[in-house]
C-alpha positions, 0 to 999 in steps of 0.5 A, spaced: 156 399 868 157 391 868 164 392 865 167 397 870 163 392 876 168 386 874 174 390 872 175 395 878 169 395 883 167 388 883 170 386 878 169 388 876 166 388 879 161 369 889 167 364 888 167 356 886 161 354 889 160 347 885 165 343 882 165 344 874 166 339 869 172 341 864 170 343 857 176 344 852 173 349 849 170 353 855 174 350 861 171 353 867 176 356 871 179 363 873 186 360 874 191 360 868 198 358 867 203 362 862 209 359 859 213 359 853 216 364 848 222 364 852 220 364 859 224 359 864 219 359 869 211 359 868 207 365 871 200 365 872 193 369 871 187 369 876 181 373 875 178 376 881 171 379 883 172 386 887 166 384 892 164 378 894 160 374 900 165 372 905 162 365 905 164 364 898 171 368 898 176 362 899 182 361 895 183 354 892 189 350 894 192 350 887 192 358 888 195 358 895 200 353 892 202 358 886 202 364 891 207 360 895 212 359 889 211 365 885 216 371 886 211 377 886 204 378 886 201 383 881 194 386 882 191 391 878 193 397 883 198 396 889 193 395 894 198 394 899 201 401 898 198 405 904 200 412 901 197 411 895 190 408 898 190 414 903 191 419 897 185 415 893 179 420 895 182 426 891 182 421 885 175 420 886 173 427 885 170 430 879 175 436 876 173 443 877 170 442 883 164 439 879 158 436 884 152 432 882 148 438 883 151 441 877 149 436 873 142 434 875 136 438 875 134 440 882 128 434 882 133 429 880 139 431 885 134 431 891 132 424 889 139 421 889 141 425 895 135 422 899 136 415 896 143 415 898 141 418 905 136 412 906 141 407 904 146 409 909 154 408 908 161 409 911 161 415 906 157 421 907 153 424 901 156 431 902 162 427 900 159 422 895 156 428 891 163 430 889 165 423 886 165 421 879 158 418 879 160 412 876 164 411 882 158 413 887 154 408 883 159 402 885 157 403 892 150 402 891 152 396 887 156 393 893 150 394 897 146 389 892 151 383 895 146 378 898 150 377 904 151 381 911 159 381 910 163 382 904 170 382 902 174 383 896 178 377 893 184 381 892 184 382 900 185 375 901 190 374 895 194 380 899 193 376 906 196 370 903 202 373 899 204 377 906 204 370 910 208 367 904 212 374 904 211 375 897 212 382 894 205 385 892 205 390 886 200 394 881 200 394 874 197 401 874 196 406 879 189 408 883 190 415 880 190 412 873 184 408 874 180 414 877 182 418 871 179 413 866 172 416 868 174 423 867 174 421 859 166 419 860 162 425 860 160 426 868 153 428 865 152 421 862 155 418 868 150 422 873 144 420 868 146 413 869 146 414 876 139 417 876 136 411 872 139 406 876 136 409 882 129 410 878 129 402 877 131 401 884 125 405 887 120 403 882 121 396 884 124 394 878 130 389 880 133 388 873 140 391 875 140 386 881 138 380 876 144 382 872 148 383 877 146 376 880 148 373 873 155 376 873 156 373 880 153 366 878 158 366 872 164 368 876 162 362 881 161 357 876 168 360 873 165 361 866 169 366 863 165 365 856 158 367 860 162 373 863 164 375 856 157 374 854 154 378 860 159 384 859 158 385 852 150 385 853 150 393 851 143 395 855 146 401 859 149 405 853 157 404 855 159 400 850 162 406 846 167 406 852 169 399 852 176 401 850 177 405 856 174 401 861 177 394 858 181 393 852 186 399 852 188 397 859 188 389 857 193 391 852 197 396 857 198 390 862 200 385 856 206 389 854 208 390 861 208 383 863 212 382 857 218 385 861 216 383 868 215 375 866 222 373 864 226 371 869 221 370 875 214 367 876 209 372 877 201 371 880 197 376 876 190 377 879 186 382 875 178 383 874 175 377 871 172 381 866 179 382 863 180 375 861 176 373 856 174 375 849 178 376 843 181 383 846 182 379 853 188 378 856 188 371 855 187 372 848 192 377 847 198 373 851 197 368 846 197 373 840 204 375 843 207 368 843 205 365 850 202 359 851 196 360 856 193 354 859 187 353 864 189 350 871 184 346 875 181 351 881 176 346 884 175 348 891 172 342 893 177 337 893 185 337 894 189 339 888 194 335 884 199 341 885 205 337 883 203 339 875 203 346 877 
């Protein structure tokens, strides 16, 4: 679940809370410059998290400066496309009119229904019961955010881009993202959902603790720690890493090879996609680009002349 938390829901599923001492081997930053390999202008890569306490969700001066100078902003999906966003619900549903009631015992189904009903939310359980279970579970993980008001980092980037009249585009479609979950057995997803709820009902806050660790690693801009947490296989989802992360990373890098020449881009994707040998940073370097860290400190003015 944590893999998807970072890459799609939280990316993935806090930001820049403290100034970080830079380490050449593990620079604490979410912002990277892409240059070389024939590029006339650099592009930039930023790691997002898809749900964050509003008080922590702030764009650094350096990131704002990059947005003001870049030609286009690319997110995982084009969240500025109203037509696509309105059609999102149909892509979240399971195929063949499958529902949670079809996947679970009557006892487990009633347990899940009761839990969602008690939690409340904008989406009624009658609709959530038709969603791919991992997407339904993401609404519970969002509720674990330790604050009353939350926001997506992508939303802040979009608002800044609009102020600077920058086009906003997507590396993939909402339909493609949702289709990934059709390749993970619905029953397995449903079992993961039940396990999550069982843990919460029993007062076992292991999932919340793991989620808090992810938020802390993101807040510290520590991609190495994020990678360690994502690779911690305690939820049975490691076999789907290619679907959730690595295939998408490769697809994005191939697309960026054609998009970056001739113009400067800001590419903002879930922070879980950046680190590791199969991460976007490594894949770009293997493709011949120079990828270097950019200071992303929120607590002092940036030296933006070198960006």
